[in-house]
C-alpha positions as a Markdown table, in Angstrom:
| # | Residue | x | y | z |
|---|---|---|---|---|
| 1 | Unk | 27.0 | 32.5 | -47.9 |
| 2 | Unk | 29.5 | 33.0 | -50.7 |
| 3 | Unk | 30.1 | 29.9 | -52.7 |
| 4 | Unk | 33.1 | 28.9 | -54.7 |
| 5 | Unk | 34.3 | 26.1 | -56.9 |
| 6 | Unk | 38.1 | 26.4 | -56.8 |
| 7 | Unk | 39.5 | 26.8 | -53.3 |
| 8 | Unk | 42.9 | 28.0 | -54.7 |
| 9 | Unk | 41.1 | 31.2 | -55.6 |
| 10 | Unk | 40.9 | 32.3 | -52.0 |
| 11 | Unk | 43.4 | 33.1 | -49.2 |
| 12 | Unk | 42.7 | 32.6 | -45.5 |
| 13 | Unk | 43.0 | 35.9 | -43.7 |
| 14 | Unk | 43.1 | 36.8 | -40.0 |
| 15 | Unk | 42.9 | 40.6 | -40.6 |
| 16 | Unk | 40.8 | 42.7 | -38.3 |
| 17 | Unk | 38.8 | 44.1 | -41.3 |
| 18 | Unk | 36.6 | 41.0 | -41.1 |
| 19 | Unk | 35.7 | 41.8 | -37.5 |
| 20 | Unk | 34.4 | 45.4 | -38.0 |
| 21 | Unk | 30.7 | 46.0 | -38.1 |
| 22 | Unk | 29.6 | 48.9 | -40.3 |
| 23 | Unk | 26.3 | 50.9 | -40.1 |
| 24 | Unk | 24.0 | 51.6 | -43.1 |
| 25 | Unk | 25.1 | 54.5 | -45.3 |
| 26 | Unk | 28.8 | 54.2 | -44.0 |
| 27 | Unk | 31.5 | 54.4 | -46.7 |
| 28 | Unk | 32.6 | 50.9 | -47.8 |
| 29 | Unk | 36.2 | 50.6 | -46.8 |
| 30 | Unk | 37.3 | 47.7 | -49.1 |
| 31 | Unk | 35.6 | 46.0 | -52.1 |
| 32 | Unk | 34.1 | 42.6 | -51.4 |
| 33 | Unk | 31.1 | 40.6 | -50.2 |
| 34 | Unk | 29.3 | 41.9 | -47.1 |
| 35 | Unk | 26.8 | 40.2 | -44.9 |
| 36 | Unk | 24.2 | 41.8 | -42.7 |
| 37 | Unk | 25.3 | 41.0 | -39.1 |
| 38 | Unk | 21.7 | 40.6 | -38.0 |
| 39 | Unk | 20.0 | 38.5 | -40.7 |
| 40 | Unk | 22.6 | 37.2 | -43.2 |
| 41 | Unk | 21.5 | 39.1 | -46.3 |
| 42 | Unk | 24.6 | 39.6 | -48.6 |
| 43 | Unk | 25.6 | 42.4 | -50.9 |
| 44 | Unk | 28.6 | 43.2 | -53.1 |
| 45 | Unk | 30.2 | 46.5 | -52.1 |
| 46 | Unk | 32.8 | 48.6 | -53.9 |
| 47 | Unk | 35.4 | 50.6 | -52.0 |
| 48 | Unk | 34.4 | 54.2 | -51.8 |
| 49 | Unk | 30.7 | 53.6 | -52.3 |
| 50 | Unk | 28.2 | 53.7 | -49.4 |
| 51 | Unk | 26.4 | 50.8 | -47.9 |
| 52 | Unk | 22.7 | 50.7 | -48.6 |
| 53 | Unk | 20.6 | 53.1 | -46.5 |
| 54 | Unk | 18.2 | 50.3 | -45.4 |
| 55 | Unk | 17.8 | 50.4 | -41.6 |
| 56 | Unk | 15.6 | 47.3 | -41.0 |
| 57 | Unk | 16.4 | 43.8 | -42.2 |
| 58 | Unk | 12.8 | 43.4 | -43.5 |
| 59 | Unk | 13.5 | 46.1 | -46.2 |
| 60 | Unk | 16.6 | 44.4 | -47.8 |
| 61 | Unk | 14.6 | 42.9 | -50.7 |
| 62 | Unk | 11.1 | 41.6 | -51.6 |
| 63 | Unk | 12.7 | 38.2 | -52.0 |
| 64 | Unk | 14.4 | 38.1 | -48.6 |
| 65 | Unk | 12.1 | 36.4 | -46.2 |
| 66 | Unk | 13.2 | 37.1 | -42.6 |
| 67 | Unk | 11.5 | 35.8 | -39.6 |
| 68 | Unk | 12.3 | 37.1 | -36.1 |
| 69 | Unk | 13.1 | 33.6 | -35.0 |
| 70 | Unk | 16.2 | 33.8 | -37.2 |
| 71 | Unk | 17.8 | 36.7 | -35.5 |
| 72 | Unk | 17.6 | 38.6 | -32.2 |
| 73 | Unk | 17.9 | 41.9 | -34.0 |
| 74 | Unk | 16.4 | 43.5 | -37.1 |
| 75 | Unk | 18.9 | 46.4 | -37.3 |
| 76 | Unk | 21.1 | 46.4 | -40.4 |
| 77 | Unk | 24.9 | 46.2 | -39.8 |
| 78 | Unk | 27.4 | 45.0 | -42.4 |
| 79 | Unk | 30.4 | 42.7 | -42.0 |
| 80 | Unk | 33.0 | 41.8 | -44.6 |
| 81 | Unk | 33.0 | 38.1 | -45.5 |
| 82 | Unk | 35.1 | 38.0 | -48.7 |
| 83 | Unk | 37.5 | 40.8 | -49.6 |
| 84 | Unk | 38.3 | 41.5 | -53.3 |
| 85 | Unk | 42.0 | 42.4 | -52.9 |
| 86 | Unk | 44.2 | 42.7 | -56.0 |
| 87 | Unk | 47.5 | 40.8 | -55.5 |
| 88 | Unk | 50.4 | 41.1 | -57.8 |
| 89 | Unk | 52.7 | 38.1 | -58.4 |
| 90 | Unk | 50.0 | 35.4 | -58.2 |
| 91 | Unk | 49.1 | 33.4 | -61.3 |
| 92 | Unk | 45.5 | 33.5 | -62.4 |
| 93 | Unk | 43.4 | 30.7 | -60.9 |
| 94 | Unk | 41.5 | 29.3 | -63.8 |
| 95 | Unk | 40.3 | 25.7 | -64.1 |
| 96 | Unk | 42.0 | 23.5 | -66.6 |
| 97 | Unk | 39.7 | 23.1 | -69.7 |
| 98 | Unk | 38.2 | 19.7 | -70.1 |
| 99 | Unk | 39.9 | 17.5 | -72.7 |
| 100 | Unk | 38.0 | 17.2 | -75.9 |
| 101 | Unk | 36.7 | 13.7 | -76.8 |
């Protein structure tokens, strides 16, 4: 699951793009973080590139340990969880530097 430190760096969205499930090798419609709908493995995808061609969850990575008890399916399908949308007119969200002692 994506982690963040500063909540003001994110906007809540109710857009339908977060409800669409994409198959492997499909062209990535918008840049962001995508999660496998079946097992939870996450990737960063760039708009215009294709999703990985991996068809089974067990092939995501040598470090991703999936057990069948975690999911009812082992078929890869990608869902957007955090969109990287460029917005104009918003100030940058940077933390305030700590005061020097």
